[in-house]
N, CA, C and O atoms as a Maestro MAE file, in Angstrom:
{
 s_m_m2io_version
 :::
 2.0.0
}

f_m_ct {
 s_m_title
 :::
 protein
 m_atom[232] {
  # First column is atom index #
  i_m_mmod_type
  r_m_x_coord
  r_m_y_coord
  r_m_z_coord
  i_m_residue_number
  s_m_chain_name
  s_m_pdb_residue_name
  s_m_pdb_atom_name
  i_m_atomic_number
  :::
  1 25 4.294 29.104 49.315 1 A "MET " " N  " 7
  2 3 4.220 29.726 50.863 1 A "MET " " CA " 6
  3 2 2.581 29.562 50.762 1 A "MET " " C  " 6
  4 15 1.887 29.791 49.771 1 A "MET " " O  " 8
  5 25 2.043 28.979 52.402 2 A "THR " " N  " 7
  6 3 0.783 29.031 52.401 2 A "THR " " CA " 6
  7 2 0.547 29.005 53.980 2 A "THR " " C  " 6
  8 15 1.476 28.711 54.732 2 A "THR " " O  " 8
  9 25 -0.700 29.315 54.449 3 A "THR " " N  " 7
  10 3 -1.329 29.207 55.985 3 A "THR " " CA " 6
  11 2 -1.821 27.777 55.809 3 A "THR " " C  " 6
  12 15 -2.240 26.985 56.653 3 A "THR " " O  " 8
  13 25 -1.722 27.697 54.980 4 A "ALA " " N  " 7
  14 3 -3.115 26.496 54.790 4 A "ALA " " CA " 6
  15 2 -2.351 24.969 54.675 4 A "ALA " " C  " 6
  16 15 -1.296 24.864 55.301 4 A "ALA " " O  " 8
  17 25 -2.655 24.217 54.187 5 A "LYS " " N  " 7
  18 3 -2.016 23.124 53.459 5 A "LYS " " CA " 6
  19 2 -1.824 23.155 51.506 5 A "LYS " " C  " 6
  20 15 -2.577 23.841 50.815 5 A "LYS " " O  " 8
  21 25 -1.023 22.538 51.079 6 A "PHE " " N  " 7
  22 3 -0.952 22.187 49.905 6 A "PHE " " CA " 6
  23 2 -1.548 20.841 49.884 6 A "PHE " " C  " 6
  24 15 -1.544 19.872 50.643 6 A "PHE " " O  " 8
  25 25 -2.161 21.188 48.517 7 A "SER " " N  " 7
  26 3 -3.167 20.047 47.812 7 A "SER " " CA " 6
  27 2 -2.123 19.041 47.302 7 A "SER " " C  " 6
  28 15 -0.955 19.427 47.256 7 A "SER " " O  " 8
  29 25 -2.491 17.515 46.828 8 A "LYS " " N  " 7
  30 3 -1.795 16.808 46.516 8 A "LYS " " CA " 6
  31 2 -1.397 17.302 45.238 8 A "LYS " " C  " 6
  32 15 -0.179 17.483 45.255 8 A "LYS " " O  " 8
  33 25 -1.889 17.589 44.165 9 A "GLY " " N  " 7
  34 3 -1.804 17.860 43.049 9 A "GLY " " CA " 6
  35 2 -0.725 18.720 43.149 9 A "GLY " " C  " 6
  36 15 0.403 18.563 42.680 9 A "GLY " " O  " 8
  37 25 -1.252 19.838 43.935 10 A "ALA " " N  " 7
  38 3 0.437 21.093 44.026 10 A "ALA " " CA " 6
  39 2 1.696 20.036 44.686 10 A "ALA " " C  " 6
  40 15 2.837 20.384 44.386 10 A "ALA " " O  " 8
  41 25 1.555 18.670 45.631 11 A "ARG " " N  " 7
  42 3 2.761 18.578 45.367 11 A "ARG " " CA " 6
  43 2 3.508 17.481 44.766 11 A "ARG " " C  " 6
  44 15 4.658 17.129 45.028 11 A "ARG " " O  " 8
  45 25 2.421 16.831 43.643 12 A "GLU " " N  " 7
  46 3 2.593 16.287 43.088 12 A "GLU " " CA " 6
  47 2 3.125 16.895 41.642 12 A "GLU " " C  " 6
  48 15 3.714 16.000 41.035 12 A "GLU " " O  " 8
  49 25 3.104 17.937 41.023 13 A "TYR " " N  " 7
  50 3 3.290 18.736 40.565 13 A "TYR " " CA " 6
  51 2 4.676 19.412 40.701 13 A "TYR " " C  " 6
  52 15 5.296 19.831 39.723 13 A "TYR " " O  " 8
  53 25 5.132 19.493 42.007 14 A "THR " " N  " 7
  54 3 6.391 20.116 42.519 14 A "THR " " CA " 6
  55 2 7.502 18.871 41.966 14 A "THR " " C  " 6
  56 15 8.597 19.016 41.421 14 A "THR " " O  " 8
  57 25 6.849 17.754 42.290 15 A "GLU " " N  " 7
  58 3 7.845 16.770 42.775 15 A "GLU " " CA " 6
  59 2 8.162 16.072 40.635 15 A "GLU " " C  " 6
  60 15 9.040 15.300 40.248 15 A "GLU " " O  " 8
  61 25 7.237 16.650 39.926 16 A "SER " " N  " 7
  62 3 7.099 16.549 38.504 16 A "SER " " CA " 6
  63 2 8.000 17.510 37.679 16 A "SER " " C  " 6
  64 15 8.205 17.434 36.468 16 A "SER " " O  " 8
  65 25 8.501 18.428 38.549 17 A "ILE " " N  " 7
  66 3 9.126 19.409 37.653 17 A "ILE " " CA " 6
  67 2 10.851 19.086 37.779 17 A "ILE " " C  " 6
  68 15 11.285 18.278 38.600 17 A "ILE " " O  " 8
  69 25 11.542 19.686 37.036 18 A "ASP " " N  " 7
  70 3 13.255 19.482 37.214 18 A "ASP " " CA " 6
  71 2 13.574 20.808 37.865 18 A "ASP " " C  " 6
  72 15 14.680 20.800 38.404 18 A "ASP " " O  " 8
  73 25 12.839 22.067 37.975 19 A "LYS " " N  " 7
  74 3 13.100 23.020 39.533 19 A "LYS " " CA " 6
  75 2 13.037 22.530 40.508 19 A "LYS " " C  " 6
  76 15 12.258 21.579 40.444 19 A "LYS " " O  " 8
  77 25 13.641 22.714 41.871 20 A "ARG " " N  " 7
  78 3 13.838 22.646 42.497 20 A "ARG " " CA " 6
  79 2 12.662 23.099 43.378 20 A "ARG " " C  " 6
  80 15 13.001 24.279 43.475 20 A "ARG " " O  " 8
  81 25 11.286 22.998 44.240 21 A "VAL " " N  " 7
  82 3 10.459 23.983 44.594 21 A "VAL " " CA " 6
  83 2 10.531 23.101 46.080 21 A "VAL " " C  " 6
  84 15 10.663 21.915 46.383 21 A "VAL " " O  " 8
  85 25 10.336 24.610 46.932 22 A "ILE " " N  " 7
  86 3 10.143 24.052 48.295 22 A "ILE " " CA " 6
  87 2 8.858 24.386 48.883 22 A "ILE " " C  " 6
  88 15 8.783 25.544 49.295 22 A "ILE " " O  " 8
  89 25 7.800 23.635 49.026 23 A "LEU " " N  " 7
  90 3 6.626 23.945 49.416 23 A "LEU " " CA " 6
  91 2 6.530 24.296 51.203 23 A "LEU " " C  " 6
  92 15 6.598 23.319 51.949 23 A "LEU " " O  " 8
  93 25 6.411 25.363 51.679 24 A "ILE " " N  " 7
  94 3 5.980 25.587 53.096 24 A "ILE " " CA " 6
  95 2 4.693 26.137 52.907 24 A "ILE " " C  " 6
  96 15 4.129 27.011 52.250 24 A "ILE " " O  " 8
  97 25 4.405 25.062 53.949 25 A "ASP " " N  " 7
  98 3 2.528 24.939 54.384 25 A "ASP " " CA " 6
  99 2 2.759 25.998 55.816 25 A "ASP " " C  " 6
  100 15 3.779 26.564 56.207 25 A "ASP " " O  " 8
  101 25 1.399 25.986 56.364 26 A "GLY " " N  " 7
  102 3 1.158 26.493 57.775 26 A "GLY " " CA " 6
  103 2 2.113 25.981 58.720 26 A "GLY " " C  " 6
  104 15 2.981 26.726 59.175 26 A "GLY " " O  " 8
  105 25 2.022 24.682 59.080 27 A "GLN " " N  " 7
  106 3 2.691 24.356 59.968 27 A "GLN " " CA " 6
  107 2 4.129 24.552 60.092 27 A "GLN " " C  " 6
  108 15 4.631 24.873 61.169 27 A "GLN " " O  " 8
  109 25 4.971 24.329 58.786 28 A "GLN " " N  " 7
  110 3 6.289 24.982 58.331 28 A "GLN " " CA " 6
  111 2 6.344 26.060 59.023 28 A "GLN " " C  " 6
  112 15 7.198 26.150 59.905 28 A "GLN " " O  " 8
  113 25 5.552 26.986 58.803 29 A "LEU " " N  " 7
  114 3 5.511 28.355 58.810 29 A "LEU " " CA " 6
  115 2 5.710 28.859 60.124 29 A "LEU " " C  " 6
  116 15 6.564 29.707 60.386 29 A "LEU " " O  " 8
  117 25 4.758 28.235 61.148 30 A "THR " " N  " 7
  118 3 4.855 28.835 62.575 30 A "THR " " CA " 6
  119 2 6.142 28.006 63.013 30 A "THR " " C  " 6
  120 15 6.792 28.554 63.903 30 A "THR " " O  " 8
  121 25 6.631 26.784 62.552 31 A "ASP " " N  " 7
  122 3 7.832 26.122 63.324 31 A "ASP " " CA " 6
  123 2 8.572 27.194 63.491 31 A "ASP " " C  " 6
  124 15 8.826 27.652 64.605 31 A "ASP " " O  " 8
  125 25 9.043 27.759 62.246 32 A "VAL " " N  " 7
  126 3 9.996 28.563 62.006 32 A "VAL " " CA " 6
  127 2 10.297 30.068 62.349 32 A "VAL " " C  " 6
  128 15 11.387 30.616 62.511 32 A "VAL " " O  " 8
  129 25 9.075 30.560 62.412 33 A "MET " " N  " 7
  130 3 8.334 31.819 63.127 33 A "MET " " CA " 6
  131 2 8.613 31.396 64.516 33 A "MET " " C  " 6
  132 15 8.723 32.447 65.147 33 A "MET " " O  " 8
  133 25 8.800 30.305 65.387 34 A "PHE " " N  " 7
  134 3 8.618 30.253 66.805 34 A "PHE " " CA " 6
  135 2 9.794 29.948 66.756 34 A "PHE " " C  " 6
  136 15 10.365 30.722 67.524 34 A "PHE " " O  " 8
  137 25 11.019 28.799 65.989 35 A "LYS " " N  " 7
  138 3 12.346 28.736 66.431 35 A "LYS " " CA " 6
  139 2 13.229 30.089 65.914 35 A "LYS " " C  " 6
  140 15 14.365 30.214 66.373 35 A "LYS " " O  " 8
  141 25 12.829 30.879 65.171 36 A "TYR " " N  " 7
  142 3 13.590 31.757 64.761 36 A "TYR " " CA " 6
  143 2 13.470 33.405 65.456 36 A "TYR " " C  " 6
  144 15 14.113 34.417 65.176 36 A "TYR " " O  " 8
  145 25 12.308 33.167 66.519 37 A "ASN " " N  " 7
  146 3 11.535 34.246 67.101 37 A "ASN " " CA " 6
  147 2 11.157 35.634 66.003 37 A "ASN " " C  " 6
  148 15 11.448 36.772 66.370 37 A "ASN " " O  " 8
  149 25 10.488 35.388 64.648 38 A "VAL " " N  " 7
  150 3 10.214 36.164 64.025 38 A "VAL " " CA " 6
  151 2 8.486 35.942 63.806 38 A "VAL " " C  " 6
  152 15 7.836 34.955 63.460 38 A "VAL " " O  " 8
  153 25 8.126 37.203 64.142 39 A "GLY " " N  " 7
  154 3 6.834 37.433 64.150 39 A "GLY " " CA " 6
  155 2 5.799 37.167 65.154 39 A "GLY " " C  " 6
  156 15 4.578 37.100 65.013 39 A "GLY " " O  " 8
  157 25 6.555 37.024 66.230 40 A "VAL " " N  " 7
  158 3 6.556 36.522 67.318 40 A "VAL " " CA " 6
  159 2 6.854 36.784 68.298 40 A "VAL " " C  " 6
  160 15 8.082 36.736 68.226 40 A "VAL " " O  " 8
  161 25 6.446 37.224 69.864 41 A "SER " " N  " 7
  162 3 7.079 37.698 70.863 41 A "SER " " CA " 6
  163 2 6.403 36.614 72.266 41 A "SER " " C  " 6
  164 15 5.383 35.925 72.288 41 A "SER " " O  " 8
  165 25 7.267 36.801 73.128 42 A "GLU " " N  " 7
  166 3 6.790 35.902 74.368 42 A "GLU " " CA " 6
  167 2 5.527 36.233 75.249 42 A "GLU " " C  " 6
  168 15 5.297 37.157 76.029 42 A "GLU " " O  " 8
  169 25 4.924 35.342 74.915 43 A "GLU " " N  " 7
  170 3 3.634 35.676 76.228 43 A "GLU " " CA " 6
  171 2 3.704 35.569 77.667 43 A "GLU " " C  " 6
  172 15 3.314 36.346 78.538 43 A "GLU " " O  " 8
  173 25 4.447 34.124 77.761 44 A "LYS " " N  " 7
  174 3 4.654 34.156 79.362 44 A "LYS " " CA " 6
  175 2 6.116 33.130 79.325 44 A "LYS " " C  " 6
  176 15 6.376 32.206 78.555 44 A "LYS " " O  " 8
  177 25 6.787 33.599 80.274 45 A "VAL " " N  " 7
  178 3 7.890 32.439 80.502 45 A "VAL " " CA " 6
  179 2 7.658 31.208 81.651 45 A "VAL " " C  " 6
  180 15 7.695 31.670 82.791 45 A "VAL " " O  " 8
  181 25 7.533 30.411 81.623 46 A "LEU " " N  " 7
  182 3 7.862 29.171 82.480 46 A "LEU " " CA " 6
  183 2 9.168 28.592 83.012 46 A "LEU " " C  " 6
  184 15 9.883 27.884 82.304 46 A "LEU " " O  " 8
  185 25 9.475 28.918 84.314 47 A "ILE " " N  " 7
  186 3 10.824 27.955 85.217 47 A "ILE " " CA " 6
  187 2 9.972 27.089 85.287 47 A "ILE " " C  " 6
  188 15 8.749 26.972 85.219 47 A "ILE " " O  " 8
  189 25 11.128 26.319 85.483 48 A "ILE " " N  " 7
  190 3 10.728 24.680 85.815 48 A "ILE " " CA " 6
  191 2 12.035 24.388 86.914 48 A "ILE " " C  " 6
  192 15 13.087 24.929 86.574 48 A "ILE " " O  " 8
  193 25 12.070 23.649 88.101 49 A "LYS " " N  " 7
  194 3 12.887 24.026 88.514 49 A "LYS " " CA " 6
  195 2 13.143 22.474 89.212 49 A "LYS " " C  " 6
  196 15 12.091 21.897 89.486 49 A "LYS " " O  " 8
  197 25 14.388 21.734 89.529 50 A "ARG " " N  " 7
  198 3 14.717 20.485 90.155 50 A "ARG " " CA " 6
  199 2 15.193 20.706 91.018 50 A "ARG " " C  " 6
  200 15 15.427 21.815 91.500 50 A "ARG " " O  " 8
  201 25 15.612 18.991 91.665 51 A "ILE " " N  " 7
  202 3 16.442 19.254 93.231 51 A "ILE " " CA " 6
  203 2 17.644 19.524 92.946 51 A "ILE " " C  " 6
  204 15 18.017 19.542 91.773 51 A "ILE " " O  " 8
  205 25 18.149 19.682 93.576 52 A "ASP " " N  " 7
  206 3 19.748 19.955 92.783 52 A "ASP " " CA " 6
  207 2 20.482 19.158 94.287 52 A "ASP " " C  " 6
  208 15 20.699 19.715 95.363 52 A "ASP " " O  " 8
  209 25 20.819 17.347 93.828 53 A "LEU " " N  " 7
  210 3 21.109 16.687 94.607 53 A "LEU " " CA " 6
  211 2 22.560 17.161 95.498 53 A "LEU " " C  " 6
  212 15 23.063 17.175 96.621 53 A "LEU " " O  " 8
  213 25 22.715 17.411 94.515 54 A "ASP " " N  " 7
  214 3 24.695 17.616 95.560 54 A "ASP " " CA " 6
  215 2 24.789 18.819 96.183 54 A "ASP " " C  " 6
  216 15 25.701 18.780 97.009 54 A "ASP " " O  " 8
  217 25 24.068 20.199 96.133 55 A "PHE " " N  " 7
  218 3 24.140 20.488 97.606 55 A "PHE " " CA " 6
  219 2 23.389 20.212 98.749 55 A "PHE " " C  " 6
  220 15 23.254 21.082 99.610 55 A "PHE " " O  " 8
  221 25 22.672 18.643 98.911 56 A "PHE " " N  " 7
  222 3 22.374 17.961 99.685 56 A "PHE " " CA " 6
  223 2 23.409 16.972 100.163 56 A "PHE " " C  " 6
  224 15 22.843 16.128 100.859 56 A "PHE " " O  " 8
  225 25 24.494 16.783 100.078 57 A "LYS " " N  " 7
  226 3 25.562 15.790 99.781 57 A "LYS " " CA " 6
  227 2 26.548 16.394 100.870 57 A "LYS " " C  " 6
  228 15 27.141 17.473 100.888 57 A "LYS " " O  " 8
  229 25 26.521 15.187 101.903 58 A "GLU " " N  " 7
  230 3 27.644 15.441 103.505 58 A "GLU " " CA " 6
  231 2 29.186 15.752 102.817 58 A "GLU " " C  " 6
  232 15 30.156 15.963 103.545 58 A "GLU " " O  " 8
  :::
 }
 m_bond[231] {
  # First column is bond index #
  i_m_from
  i_m_to
  i_m_order
  :::
  1 1 2 1
  2 2 3 1
  3 3 4 2
  4 3 5 1
  5 5 6 1
  6 6 7 1
  7 7 8 2
  8 7 9 1
  9 9 10 1
  10 10 11 1
  11 11 12 2
  12 11 13 1
  13 13 14 1
  14 14 15 1
  15 15 16 2
  16 15 17 1
  17 17 18 1
  18 18 19 1
  19 19 20 2
  20 19 21 1
  21 21 22 1
  22 22 23 1
  23 23 24 2
  24 23 25 1
  25 25 26 1
  26 26 27 1
  27 27 28 2
  28 27 29 1
  29 29 30 1
  30 30 31 1
  31 31 32 2
  32 31 33 1
  33 33 34 1
  34 34 35 1
  35 35 36 2
  36 35 37 1
  37 37 38 1
  38 38 39 1
  39 39 40 2
  40 39 41 1
  41 41 42 1
  42 42 43 1
  43 43 44 2
  44 43 45 1
  45 45 46 1
  46 46 47 1
  47 47 48 2
  48 47 49 1
  49 49 50 1
  50 50 51 1
  51 51 52 2
  52 51 53 1
  53 53 54 1
  54 54 55 1
  55 55 56 2
  56 55 57 1
  57 57 58 1
  58 58 59 1
  59 59 60 2
  60 59 61 1
  61 61 62 1
  62 62 63 1
  63 63 64 2
  64 63 65 1
  65 65 66 1
  66 66 67 1
  67 67 68 2
  68 67 69 1
  69 69 70 1
  70 70 71 1
  71 71 72 2
  72 71 73 1
  73 73 74 1
  74 74 75 1
  75 75 76 2
  76 75 77 1
  77 77 78 1
  78 78 79 1
  79 79 80 2
  80 79 81 1
  81 81 82 1
  82 82 83 1
  83 83 84 2
  84 83 85 1
  85 85 86 1
  86 86 87 1
  87 87 88 2
  88 87 89 1
  89 89 90 1
  90 90 91 1
  91 91 92 2
  92 91 93 1
  93 93 94 1
  94 94 95 1
  95 95 96 2
  96 95 97 1
  97 97 98 1
  98 98 99 1
  99 99 100 2
  100 99 101 1
  101 101 102 1
  102 102 103 1
  103 103 104 2
  104 103 105 1
  105 105 106 1
  106 106 107 1
  107 107 108 2
  108 107 109 1
  109 109 110 1
  110 110 111 1
  111 111 112 2
  112 111 113 1
  113 113 114 1
  114 114 115 1
  115 115 116 2
  116 115 117 1
  117 117 118 1
  118 118 119 1
  119 119 120 2
  120 119 121 1
  121 121 122 1
  122 122 123 1
  123 123 124 2
  124 123 125 1
  125 125 126 1
  126 126 127 1
  127 127 128 2
  128 127 129 1
  129 129 130 1
  130 130 131 1
  131 131 132 2
  132 131 133 1
  133 133 134 1
  134 134 135 1
  135 135 136 2
  136 135 137 1
  137 137 138 1
  138 138 139 1
  139 139 140 2
  140 139 141 1
  141 141 142 1
  142 142 143 1
  143 143 144 2
  144 143 145 1
  145 145 146 1
  146 146 147 1
  147 147 148 2
  148 147 149 1
  149 149 150 1
  150 150 151 1
  151 151 152 2
  152 151 153 1
  153 153 154 1
  154 154 155 1
  155 155 156 2
  156 155 157 1
  157 157 158 1
  158 158 159 1
  159 159 160 2
  160 159 161 1
  161 161 162 1
  162 162 163 1
  163 163 164 2
  164 163 165 1
  165 165 166 1
  166 166 167 1
  167 167 168 2
  168 167 169 1
  169 169 170 1
  170 170 171 1
  171 171 172 2
  172 171 173 1
  173 173 174 1
  174 174 175 1
  175 175 176 2
  176 175 177 1
  177 177 178 1
  178 178 179 1
  179 179 180 2
  180 179 181 1
  181 181 182 1
  182 182 183 1
  183 183 184 2
  184 183 185 1
  185 185 186 1
  186 186 187 1
  187 187 188 2
  188 187 189 1
  189 189 190 1
  190 190 191 1
  191 191 192 2
  192 191 193 1
  193 193 194 1
  194 194 195 1
  195 195 196 2
  196 195 197 1
  197 197 198 1
  198 198 199 1
  199 199 200 2
  200 199 201 1
  201 201 202 1
  202 202 203 1
  203 203 204 2
  204 203 205 1
  205 205 206 1
  206 206 207 1
  207 207 208 2
  208 207 209 1
  209 209 210 1
  210 210 211 1
  211 211 212 2
  212 211 213 1
  213 213 214 1
  214 214 215 1
  215 215 216 2
  216 215 217 1
  217 217 218 1
  218 218 219 1
  219 219 220 2
  220 219 221 1
  221 221 222 1
  222 222 223 1
  223 223 224 2
  224 223 225 1
  225 225 226 1
  226 226 227 1
  227 227 228 2
  228 227 229 1
  229 229 230 1
  230 230 231 1
  231 231 232 2
  :::
 }
}
């Protein structure tokens, strides 16, 4: 796991060995953190509204 990106050599090495290795780079790490709310907190909540057309039916 790294907060940066893996080098081409690192990716090639993990593909060449028999053991399964999963490389998690900075982008994937932040995606997982946001998805599962790990190490993050809500800063602002945005509410988007739409017109309820059923309300206006006669």
